[in-house]
Every structure is written in structure tokens, then in C-alpha cells.
C-alpha positions in Angstrom: 6.2 -0.5 16.2 4.5 2.8 15.3 1.0 2.8 15.3 0.4 4.2 11.8 2.5 1.2 10.5 0.6 -1.5 12.7 -2.6 0.3 11.7 -1.4 -0.2 7.8 -0.4 -3.9 8.1 -3.5 -4.7 9.7 -5.6 -2.8 7.3 -3.4 -4.3 4.0 -3.7 -7.8 5.5 -7.2 -7.7 6.2 -7.9 -6.8 2.5 -5.5 -9.2 1.3 -7.6 -11.9 3.1 -10.6 -10.8 1.7 -9.1 -10.5 -1.8 -7.9 -13.9 -1.4 -11.3 -15.5 -0.5 -12.9 -13.8 -3.3 -10.3 -15.2 -5.7 -10.4 -18.5 -4.3 -14.4 -18.7 -4.4 -14.5 -17.6 -8.1 -11.8 -19.6 -9.3 -13.4 -22.6 -7.5 -16.3 -22.3 -9.9 -14.1 -21.4 -12.9 -11.1 -23.9 -12.8 -10.1 -26.8 -10.6 -9.2 -26.2 -6.9 -5.4 -26.3 -7.5 -5.8 -22.9 -9.6 -7.4 -21.7 -6.4 -4.9 -22.8 -4.1 -1.9 -21.6 -6.1 -3.4 -18.3 -6.8 -4.3 -17.9 -3.1 -0.7 -18.8 -2.1 0.3 -16.2 -4.3 -1.9 -13.6 -2.4 -0.5 -14.9 0.5 3.3 -14.6 -0.4 3.0 -11.5 -1.7 1.6 -10.2 2.1 4.1 -12.1 4.0 6.8 -10.4 1.6 4.9 -7.0 2.3 5.0 -7.7 6.1 8.6 -8.6 6.3 9.9 -5.7 4.2 7.8 -3.2 6.5 9.0 -4.7 9.6 12.5 -4.8 8.7 12.4 -1.3 7.2 10.7 -0.1 10.4 13.2 -2.1 12.4 16.3 -0.5 10.9 15.2 3.0 9.8 12.7 3.8 12.6 14.0 1.9 15.7 17.6 2.6 14.5 18.6 -0.9 15.5 20.4 -3.3 13.2 22.3 -2.0 10.0 21.2 -1.2 7.0 22.5 -4.5 5.4 20.0 -6.1 7.4 17.4 -4.6 4.5 19.4 -5.9 2.2 19.5 -9.5 3.6 16.0 -9.4 4.0 15.5 -8.6 0.3 17.5 -11.0 -0.8 15.8 -13.7 1.4 12.3 -12.5 0.2 13.4 -12.7 -3.7 14.9 -16.5 -3.0 11.7 -17.4 -1.3 9.6 -16.3 -4.2 12.0 -17.5 -6.7 11.9 -21.0 -5.2 8.1 -21.2 -5.1 7.9 -20.0 -8.5 10.2 -22.6 -9.8 8.5 -25.5 -7.8 5.0 -24.6 -9.2 6.7 -24.4 -12.6 8.1 -27.8 -12.2 4.7 -29.1 -11.0 2.8 -27.5 -13.9 3.6 -24.6 -15.9 0.4 -22.7 -15.7 0.5 -22.7 -12.1 3.3 -19.9 -12.3 0.6 -17.7 -14.1 -1.7 -18.2 -11.5 1.0 -17.8 -8.7 2.0 -14.4 -10.6 -2.0 -13.3 -10.6 -2.3 -13.9 -7.0 1.1 -12.3 -6.3 0.0 -9.1 -8.2 -3.7 -9.5 -6.7 -1.8 -7.8 -3.5 -1.7 -4.5 -5.3 -5.3 -4.1 -5.2 -5.0 -4.6 -1.4 -2.5 -1.8 -1.5 -4.5 0.4 -3.5 -7.7 -0.3 -1.6 -5.8 0.5 1.6 -4.7 3.9 -0.2 -8.2 4.8 -1.2 -9.2 4.0 2.5 -6.6 6.4 3.6 -7.5 9.1 1.2 -11.1 9.0 2.0 -10.4 9.2 5.9 -8.3 12.4 5.4 -11.2 14.0 3.7 -13.2 13.8 6.7 
């Protein structure tokens, strides 16, 4: 994998982990522990989704190994994975789905932080 891609994955994963810990601790005091766990699961699912997408795209487009249909299969797998988790959580307790979506959306905070870090490094 390219150095920049590895660096990006490392920084985004660190940001995701920090955000997951913050969300977990804050929700632990506000709600019960299950909402904290479900929201943290959403953050980690989004991070896994991002990682799989990046690795697959890098493998196919940069290294020229595999076909572009591998990207499609990876996308289908990721959508099915998120869908199954969402359905299971909704069956258990419908409000867990909201917590899961909140956690999944919190991944975009990590992406924004990474973008800001990248922009500030370019200025130096």
C-alpha cells in the first residue's frame, strides 16, 4: 500500500478510536451502557467500512491487481454488513438503531479532523 494511504488509514483510525472513547464515556454517564456500546459499535463499523473500501480501491486501482468488479463486490458486502447489524439492533430495541446511526455518522467527524490536520500540515 502507498505510504500516504497507510498514513491516512492510521490517522483516521486513531481519530475514530478517540471519538469512540469520548462517545462511550459521555453516553455512559447520560444513558445506560448499552447505548454506549451500540454507538461505539457504529463508529467501529464505519471505520471498518472505510478501511475495507480504501484497501479494495487501492488494491484494484493503484496496484492494478484484480478487476473493478472486486470494488462492486466489496461495496455490496459492506452494505449487507451494515444492513444486517442495523436490522438486528432494530429487532432488539428500535432506539438502538438511532444510536448505531449516530455512531456511524461520528466517523465523519474523524474524516473531518483528518482533513483539517492535512490542511494544517500543508501550510507549514
